[in-house]
LUMKE-722681 format. One record per residue (C-alpha): residue number from 1; x, y, z. Coordinates in Angstrom, 3 decimals. Layout:
[atom NUM, [X, Y, Z]]
...
***
This chain:
[atom 1, [67.333, 100.472, 52.292]]
[atom 2, [69.261, 97.827, 54.213]]
[atom 3, [72.596, 99.421, 53.271]]
[atom 4, [71.422, 102.856, 54.416]]
[atom 5, [70.271, 101.473, 57.790]]
[atom 6, [73.659, 99.832, 58.300]]
[atom 7, [75.446, 103.106, 57.574]]
[atom 8, [73.238, 104.982, 60.044]]
[atom 9, [74.020, 102.415, 62.747]]
[atom 10, [77.732, 102.797, 62.108]]
[atom 11, [77.578, 106.587, 62.337]]
[atom 12, [75.710, 106.358, 65.644]]
[atom 13, [78.264, 103.900, 67.015]]
[atom 14, [81.383, 105.676, 65.829]]
[atom 15, [81.146, 109.233, 64.409]]
[atom 16, [84.751, 109.044, 63.218]]
[atom 17, [83.972, 105.971, 61.143]]
[atom 18, [80.859, 107.640, 59.693]]
[atom 19, [82.836, 110.672, 58.563]]
[atom 20, [85.493, 108.559, 56.912]]
[atom 21, [82.873, 106.381, 55.212]]
[atom 22, [81.689, 109.378, 53.226]]
[atom 23, [85.210, 110.367, 52.161]]
[atom 24, [86.738, 106.920, 51.654]]
[atom 25, [83.951, 104.624, 50.525]]
[atom 26, [86.420, 101.818, 49.797]]
[atom 27, [87.428, 101.256, 53.433]]
[atom 28, [85.672, 98.365, 55.070]]
[atom 29, [83.837, 98.786, 58.318]]
[atom 30, [86.001, 96.309, 60.179]]
[atom 31, [89.166, 98.293, 59.454]]
[atom 32, [87.501, 101.463, 60.664]]
[atom 33, [86.468, 99.699, 63.834]]
[atom 34, [90.022, 98.418, 64.378]]
[atom 35, [91.386, 101.935, 63.847]]
[atom 36, [88.910, 103.307, 66.387]]
[atom 37, [89.793, 100.536, 68.853]]
[atom 38, [93.535, 101.221, 68.449]]
[atom 39, [92.940, 104.921, 69.107]]
[atom 40, [90.938, 104.085, 72.223]]
[atom 41, [93.549, 101.654, 73.595]]
[atom 42, [96.368, 104.095, 72.808]]
[atom 43, [94.576, 106.895, 74.636]]
[atom 44, [94.028, 104.615, 77.631]]
[atom 45, [97.726, 103.669, 77.756]]
[atom 46, [98.743, 107.334, 77.652]]
[atom 47, [96.225, 108.123, 80.391]]
[atom 48, [97.521, 105.336, 82.637]]
[atom 49, [101.104, 106.451, 82.050]]
[atom 50, [100.445, 109.990, 83.202]]
[atom 51, [98.024, 109.017, 85.955]]
[atom 52, [100.786, 107.000, 87.608]]
[atom 53, [102.728, 110.225, 88.094]]
[atom 54, [100.156, 112.945, 88.667]]
[atom 55, [96.558, 111.859, 89.042]]
[atom 56, [97.317, 109.438, 91.860]]
[atom 57, [97.372, 112.499, 94.082]]
[atom 58, [93.860, 113.591, 93.114]]
[atom 59, [91.115, 112.573, 95.497]]
[atom 60, [88.533, 111.675, 92.835]]
[atom 61, [90.584, 108.608, 91.826]]
[atom 62, [90.078, 107.110, 95.277]]
[atom 63, [86.304, 107.382, 95.125]]
[atom 64, [86.172, 104.513, 92.663]]
[atom 65, [89.242, 102.348, 93.284]]
[atom 66, [90.481, 101.091, 96.650]]
[atom 67, [93.184, 98.542, 95.819]]
[atom 68, [94.552, 97.799, 92.361]]
[atom 69, [97.695, 96.598, 90.594]]
[atom 70, [99.938, 98.768, 88.483]]
[atom 71, [103.433, 99.378, 87.140]]
[atom 72, [105.833, 101.827, 88.737]]
[atom 73, [109.450, 102.172, 87.606]]
[atom 74, [108.999, 98.933, 85.612]]
[atom 75, [107.994, 97.095, 88.784]]
[atom 76, [104.665, 95.455, 89.583]]
[atom 77, [103.129, 97.208, 92.574]]
[atom 78, [99.946, 97.331, 94.604]]
[atom 79, [98.334, 100.784, 94.840]]
[atom 80, [96.102, 101.334, 97.857]]
[atom 81, [93.633, 104.120, 98.486]]
[atom 82, [91.957, 105.005, 101.778]]
[atom 83, [88.405, 105.594, 100.574]]
[atom 84, [86.742, 102.971, 102.810]]
[atom 85, [88.249, 104.319, 106.019]]
[atom 86, [87.736, 107.948, 105.024]]
[atom 87, [84.039, 107.531, 104.323]]
[atom 88, [83.398, 106.087, 107.790]]
[atom 89, [83.857, 109.585, 109.134]]
[atom 90, [81.011, 110.865, 106.972]]
[atom 91, [78.747, 108.096, 105.701]]
[atom 92, [75.662, 110.237, 105.004]]
[atom 93, [74.011, 109.933, 101.558]]
[atom 94, [74.811, 113.606, 100.860]]
[atom 95, [78.554, 113.202, 101.453]]
[atom 96, [80.525, 114.802, 98.621]]
[atom 97, [84.091, 114.324, 97.396]]
[atom 98, [84.962, 117.748, 98.789]]
[atom 99, [83.664, 116.740, 102.219]]
[atom 100, [85.770, 113.571, 102.059]]
[atom 101, [88.948, 115.590, 101.416]]
[atom 102, [88.106, 117.868, 104.352]]
[atom 103, [87.789, 114.848, 106.647]]
[atom 104, [91.004, 113.252, 105.421]]
[atom 105, [93.273, 116.264, 105.382]]
[atom 106, [91.922, 118.292, 108.317]]
[atom 107, [95.187, 118.078, 110.289]]
[atom 108, [97.643, 119.569, 110.860]]
[atom 109, [96.413, 123.118, 110.333]]
[atom 110, [98.363, 126.045, 108.919]]
[atom 111, [100.751, 127.482, 111.514]]
[atom 112, [101.442, 124.136, 113.265]]
[atom 113, [105.104, 123.948, 114.265]]
[atom 114, [107.288, 120.839, 113.829]]
[atom 115, [107.398, 120.310, 117.599]]
[atom 116, [103.606, 120.441, 117.747]]
[atom 117, [103.348, 118.008, 114.853]]
[atom 118, [105.759, 115.613, 116.595]]
[atom 119, [103.545, 115.734, 119.687]]
[atom 120, [100.479, 115.060, 117.514]]
[atom 121, [102.167, 112.010, 116.022]]
[atom 122, [103.372, 110.711, 119.384]]
[atom 123, [99.924, 111.013, 120.992]]
[atom 124, [98.309, 109.341, 117.989]]
[atom 125, [100.776, 106.425, 118.153]]
[atom 126, [100.208, 106.000, 121.888]]
[atom 127, [96.464, 105.691, 121.317]]
[atom 128, [97.004, 103.217, 118.436]]
[atom 129, [99.938, 101.116, 119.635]]
[atom 130, [100.084, 101.707, 123.380]]
[atom 131, [102.651, 103.639, 125.388]]
[atom 132, [105.771, 101.935, 123.996]]
[atom 133, [109.292, 103.262, 124.757]]
[atom 134, [110.173, 102.942, 121.055]]
[atom 135, [107.518, 105.351, 119.764]]
[atom 136, [109.909, 108.303, 119.553]]
[atom 137, [111.955, 106.366, 116.986]]
[atom 138, [108.771, 105.589, 115.031]]
[atom 139, [107.879, 109.307, 114.990]]
[atom 140, [111.277, 110.029, 113.417]]
[atom 141, [110.692, 107.315, 110.827]]
[atom 142, [107.267, 108.732, 109.951]]
[atom 143, [108.701, 112.225, 109.470]]
[atom 144, [111.447, 110.811, 107.227]]
[atom 145, [108.864, 108.987, 105.109]]
[atom 146, [106.683, 112.112, 104.951]]
[atom 147, [109.568, 114.252, 103.622]]
[atom 148, [108.987, 113.449, 99.947]]
[atom 149, [111.144, 116.339, 98.758]]
[atom 150, [113.982, 115.114, 101.020]]
[atom 151, [114.918, 118.632, 102.042]]
[atom 152, [114.922, 117.917, 105.770]]
[atom 153, [111.698, 119.899, 106.325]]
[atom 154, [107.986, 119.110, 106.125]]
[atom 155, [105.648, 121.286, 104.101]]
[atom 156, [102.014, 121.563, 105.184]]
[atom 157, [100.987, 119.350, 102.247]]
[atom 158, [103.486, 116.642, 103.233]]
[atom 159, [102.322, 116.732, 106.854]]
[atom 160, [98.637, 116.548, 105.861]]
[atom 161, [99.339, 113.636, 103.514]]
[atom 162, [101.145, 111.504, 106.108]]
[atom 163, [98.501, 112.317, 108.737]]
[atom 164, [95.705, 111.190, 106.394]]
[atom 165, [97.563, 107.957, 105.598]]
[atom 166, [98.197, 107.169, 109.263]]
[atom 167, [94.440, 107.018, 109.851]]
[atom 168, [94.566, 103.767, 107.881]]
[atom 169, [95.364, 100.780, 110.057]]
[atom 170, [97.193, 98.973, 107.244]]
[atom 171, [99.457, 101.951, 106.491]]
[atom 172, [100.292, 102.387, 110.178]]
[atom 173, [101.207, 98.703, 110.409]]
[atom 174, [103.195, 98.913, 107.165]]
[atom 175, [105.359, 101.597, 108.774]]
[atom 176, [105.512, 99.792, 112.128]]
[atom 177, [106.655, 96.530, 110.501]]
[atom 178, [108.633, 98.184, 107.697]]
[atom 179, [111.928, 96.558, 108.697]]
[atom 180, [110.441, 93.063, 108.812]]
[atom 181, [111.099, 90.876, 105.782]]
[atom 182, [107.666, 89.254, 105.892]]
[atom 183, [105.627, 92.346, 104.991]]
[atom 184, [105.337, 94.196, 101.687]]
[atom 185, [107.855, 97.006, 101.351]]
[atom 186, [106.523, 100.563, 101.185]]
[atom 187, [107.650, 102.055, 97.854]]
[atom 188, [106.059, 105.493, 97.917]]
[atom 189, [102.974, 107.556, 98.692]]
[atom 190, [101.090, 110.587, 97.421]]
[atom 191, [98.022, 112.220, 98.940]]
[atom 192, [96.064, 109.382, 100.535]]
[atom 193, [97.483, 106.751, 98.151]]
[atom 194, [100.464, 104.551, 98.793]]
[atom 195, [102.372, 101.886, 96.868]]
[atom 196, [103.783, 98.574, 98.097]]
[atom 197, [105.588, 95.747, 96.355]]
[atom 198, [103.352, 93.084, 94.839]]
[atom 199, [103.314, 89.655, 96.475]]
[atom 200, [103.543, 86.919, 93.850]]
[atom 201, [101.349, 84.299, 95.538]]
[atom 202, [98.498, 85.594, 97.674]]
[atom 203, [97.567, 82.145, 99.007]]
[atom 204, [99.466, 79.107, 100.246]]
[atom 205, [97.963, 77.201, 97.319]]
[atom 206, [98.399, 78.030, 93.636]]
[atom 207, [94.685, 77.287, 93.224]]
[atom 208, [92.256, 78.100, 96.014]]
[atom 209, [88.587, 77.152, 96.243]]
[atom 210, [86.518, 80.306, 95.492]]
[atom 211, [84.666, 81.566, 98.615]]
[atom 212, [81.273, 81.092, 96.933]]
[atom 213, [81.994, 77.405, 96.321]]
[atom 214, [83.450, 76.614, 99.748]]
[atom 215, [80.059, 75.960, 101.449]]
[atom 216, [79.077, 73.661, 98.552]]
[atom 217, [82.188, 71.464, 98.530]]
[atom 218, [82.883, 68.916, 101.298]]
[atom 219, [85.995, 69.723, 103.319]]
[atom 220, [87.618, 66.469, 102.133]]
[atom 221, [87.380, 67.592, 98.485]]
[atom 222, [88.756, 71.031, 99.364]]
[atom 223, [91.739, 69.380, 101.059]]
[atom 224, [92.431, 67.261, 97.979]]
[atom 225, [92.352, 70.377, 95.753]]
[atom 226, [94.787, 72.123, 98.095]]
[atom 227, [97.111, 69.118, 98.085]]
[atom 228, [97.193, 69.037, 94.291]]
[atom 229, [98.061, 72.719, 94.040]]
[atom 230, [100.536, 73.158, 96.884]]
[atom 231, [104.342, 73.556, 96.578]]
[atom 232, [106.754, 70.685, 97.251]]
[atom 233, [107.002, 69.808, 100.952]]
[atom 234, [110.481, 71.333, 101.578]]
[atom 235, [109.229, 74.596, 100.088]]
[atom 236, [106.145, 74.443, 102.283]]
[atom 237, [108.453, 73.953, 105.271]]
[atom 238, [110.388, 77.087, 104.307]]
[atom 239, [107.143, 79.096, 104.021]]
[atom 240, [106.046, 77.738, 107.420]]
[atom 241, [109.328, 78.806, 109.058]]
[atom 242, [108.782, 82.318, 107.700]]
[atom 243, [105.234, 82.351, 109.098]]
[atom 244, [106.504, 81.298, 112.536]]
[atom 245, [109.153, 84.030, 112.373]]
[atom 246, [106.439, 86.589, 111.591]]
[atom 247, [104.396, 85.427, 114.594]]
[atom 248, [107.512, 85.840, 116.713]]
[atom 249, [108.125, 89.354, 115.342]]
[atom 250, [104.640, 90.694, 116.070]]
[atom 251, [104.321, 89.100, 119.528]]
[atom 252, [105.494, 91.844, 121.916]]
[atom 253, [107.493, 93.372, 119.079]]
[atom 254, [109.247, 96.716, 118.879]]
[atom 255, [105.993, 98.679, 118.627]]
[atom 256, [103.674, 96.503, 120.692]]
[atom 257, [101.569, 93.402, 120.232]]
[atom 258, [99.673, 92.603, 117.009]]
[atom 259, [96.980, 90.021, 116.326]]
[atom 260, [96.315, 88.120, 113.105]]
[atom 261, [92.543, 88.278, 112.687]]
[atom 262, [92.305, 86.184, 109.524]]
[atom 263, [94.676, 83.296, 108.750]]
[atom 264, [93.601, 83.088, 105.103]]
[atom 265, [95.613, 86.259, 104.579]]
[atom 266, [98.986, 84.694, 103.791]]
[atom 267, [101.197, 84.087, 100.762]]
[atom 268, [104.791, 83.916, 99.586]]
[atom 269, [107.162, 85.196, 96.908]]
[atom 270, [109.048, 83.435, 94.113]]
[atom 271, [111.787, 82.416, 96.584]]
[atom 272, [109.164, 80.793, 98.849]]
[atom 273, [109.655, 83.382, 101.570]]
[atom 274, [106.518, 83.906, 103.646]]
[atom 275, [104.662, 87.195, 103.117]]
[atom 276, [101.613, 88.604, 104.913]]
[atom 277, [99.239, 89.633, 102.133]]
[atom 278, [96.957, 92.244, 103.667]]
[atom 279, [97.751, 94.110, 106.875]]
[atom 280, [94.121, 95.211, 107.100]]
[atom 281, [93.517, 91.748, 108.582]]
[atom 282, [96.070, 92.371, 111.354]]
[atom 283, [95.100, 94.478, 114.378]]
[atom 284, [97.000, 96.147, 117.202]]
[atom 285, [96.274, 95.098, 120.769]]
[atom 286, [95.019, 98.607, 121.558]]
[atom 287, [92.544, 98.481, 118.657]]
[atom 288, [91.063, 95.201, 119.880]]
[atom 289, [90.916, 96.361, 123.506]]
[atom 290, [89.022, 99.508, 122.459]]
[atom 291, [86.595, 97.360, 120.481]]
[atom 292, [85.967, 95.019, 123.446]]
[atom 293, [85.744, 97.641, 126.204]]
[atom 294, [82.175, 97.829, 127.515]]
[atom 295, [80.848, 95.632, 124.686]]
[atom 296, [77.634, 93.759, 125.530]]
[atom 297, [77.656, 89.995, 124.872]]
[atom 298, [75.653, 86.833, 125.374]]
[atom 299, [78.347, 84.410, 124.170]]
[atom 300, [81.971, 84.447, 123.041]]
[atom 301, [81.135, 84.989, 119.390]]
[atom 302, [79.690, 88.409, 120.290]]
[atom 303, [83.226, 89.429, 121.299]]
[atom 304, [84.822, 88.814, 117.900]]
[atom 305, [86.956, 91.455, 116.214]]
[atom 306, [87.433, 90.960, 112.479]]
[atom 307, [86.969, 87.368, 111.403]]
[atom 308, [88.418, 85.356, 114.281]]
[atom 309, [90.019, 87.533, 116.987]]
[atom 310, [87.678, 86.334, 119.722]]
[atom 311, [87.663, 87.196, 123.438]]
[atom 312, [85.680, 85.457, 126.217]]
[atom 313, [82.277, 86.757, 127.275]]
[atom 314, [81.648, 87.285, 130.976]]
[atom 315, [78.242, 85.556, 131.166]]
[atom 316, [77.462, 87.087, 134.559]]
[atom 317, [78.275, 90.707, 133.655]]
[atom 318, [77.208, 90.314, 130.002]]
[atom 319, [80.385, 92.124, 128.962]]
[atom 320, [83.357, 91.104, 126.815]]
[atom 321, [86.677, 90.529, 128.551]]
[atom 322, [89.815, 92.093, 127.113]]
[atom 323, [91.970, 88.981, 126.484]]
[atom 324, [91.860, 87.218, 123.108]]
[atom 325, [91.130, 83.504, 123.578]]
[atom 326, [93.238, 82.047, 120.774]]
[atom 327, [96.695, 83.571, 120.300]]
[atom 328, [98.424, 83.969, 116.930]]
[atom 329, [100.571, 80.868, 117.378]]
[atom 330, [97.601, 78.544, 117.973]]
[atom 331, [95.843, 79.948, 114.891]]
[atom 332, [98.770, 79.470, 112.539]]
[atom 333, [99.443, 75.962, 113.865]]
[atom 334, [95.860, 75.011, 112.965]]
[atom 335, [96.588, 76.311, 109.461]]
[atom 336, [99.915, 74.443, 109.291]]
[atom 337, [98.310, 71.120, 110.172]]
[atom 338, [96.709, 70.968, 106.721]]
[atom 339, [99.559, 72.751, 104.965]]
[atom 340, [102.480, 70.694, 106.322]]
[atom 341, [101.275, 67.201, 107.220]]
[atom 342, [100.407, 66.242, 103.644]]
[atom 343, [103.496, 64.711, 102.031]]
[atom 344, [105.674, 65.172, 105.120]]
[atom 345, [108.757, 62.838, 105.243]]
[atom 346, [107.910, 59.693, 107.200]]
[atom 347, [110.732, 60.128, 109.708]]
[atom 348, [109.335, 63.536, 110.650]]
[atom 349, [105.602, 62.949, 110.595]]
[atom 350, [105.010, 61.682, 114.139]]
[atom 351, [107.020, 64.410, 115.866]]
[atom 352, [105.645, 67.197, 113.656]]
[atom 353, [102.072, 66.036, 114.188]]
[atom 354, [102.644, 65.953, 117.950]]
[atom 355, [104.143, 69.441, 118.104]]
[atom 356, [101.432, 70.983, 115.926]]
[atom 357, [98.723, 69.401, 118.093]]
[atom 358, [100.309, 70.841, 121.236]]
[atom 359, [100.578, 74.222, 119.547]]
[atom 360, [96.886, 74.395, 118.575]]
[atom 361, [95.824, 73.953, 122.226]]
[atom 362, [97.636, 77.086, 123.410]]
[atom 363, [95.415, 79.728, 124.956]]
[atom 364, [95.771, 83.455, 125.443]]
[atom 365, [96.177, 83.207, 129.214]]
[atom 366, [98.846, 85.515, 130.553]]
[atom 367, [100.555, 82.626, 132.373]]
[atom 368, [101.245, 80.912, 129.028]]
[atom 369, [101.944, 83.887, 126.797]]
[atom 370, [105.666, 84.289, 127.422]]
[atom 371, [107.834, 81.255, 128.133]]
[atom 372, [105.517, 78.467, 126.975]]
[atom 373, [104.689, 80.082, 123.648]]
[atom 374, [108.347, 80.804, 122.910]]
[atom 375, [109.349, 77.203, 123.660]]
[atom 376, [106.658, 75.757, 121.385]]
[atom 377, [107.444, 78.190, 118.562]]
[atom 378, [111.215, 77.656, 118.691]]
[atom 379, [110.807, 73.879, 118.875]]
[atom 380, [108.688, 73.899, 115.694]]
[atom 381, [111.126, 76.143, 113.831]]
[atom 382, [114.083, 73.973, 114.821]]
[atom 383, [112.332, 70.763, 113.759]]
[atom 384, [111.518, 72.122, 110.295]]
[atom 385, [114.858, 73.849, 109.759]]
[atom 386, [116.885, 70.723, 110.547]]
[atom 387, [115.027, 68.880, 107.823]]
[atom 388, [115.729, 71.412, 105.048]]
[atom 389, [118.868, 73.245, 106.215]]
[atom 390, [121.327, 71.164, 104.194]]
[atom 391, [119.228, 70.976, 101.030]]
[atom 392, [118.770, 73.202, 97.991]]
[atom 393, [115.454, 74.369, 99.462]]
[atom 394, [117.140, 76.255, 102.321]]
***
């Protein structure tokens, strides 16, 4: 009776094993299970292989996965899908996958000419980045990226795909900062999916304190953990120089001004070159101004975009002002105080500590934003570079 019950359980669990048990009574259950497992894994590998080429373009994939790792042309990549942004347009409980596709790919419509599509792109960029003189060049770049077939023309499908992707802030910034060495390179796109290179280290520390444990651990213990798992100081200096260069690039850059709204969003590659990990945590000046315009507030914290892009609150009018209080440079200098001062060479410590302290007090006032910020930033870069320029770490 016990043997019969075991056989019934096996048949319910794996019909293939049950059928073989009747024909080949000498095969043990564990070998049948291993055969079934191998078949399952093999099928999954084949599925992943083909999905990387074809199914990435199908909308139903994006309903479950937003960001995941994968292999493409034998290279580790990050695959991103725009489901979170797309669903904001239709967040009702009855929203269907078909409705999502309609929202994403509603423009341009059939019959739109290339000149009309160029105007659509230019107007969209003006609303997202501001009226910059360089936007015409960005339109040309977008059209080049959209031309997947590389035939010098855009099909309706190619135009719809690039339009859907541009609705994502991170994709727009990826294109805007595409020539900068401190962002992930765009490798390809399909539908509302796109691929970027994978960043090796997604934190300044090889071991970070999990977010759930951070409130439970004293800050002193967290600092000790970071110190144990941080690169050698010269390598940290090289990463810091890259971070300062990135701040310089996005401050009144080619396509406008960008704000870092979360400083925990930084990493580096195997050569210790700084890399921004997630451009979703970076915002354009126009995006923040739209968020703040007419926003009711009681205190400054009510005027916060993202995690820490905060503007002052006009206590009399009960409305947010449009200027961000703490500029990018002050934020990253606060981060660099912990990252750089531990283990710094003794002959550099006093001057570095002084410059970082000055840097953290910078405000977003228009009178300081140009000359003063540039002087502080260049002084910090020069100080660090002199220390590592003639070493193997440079």
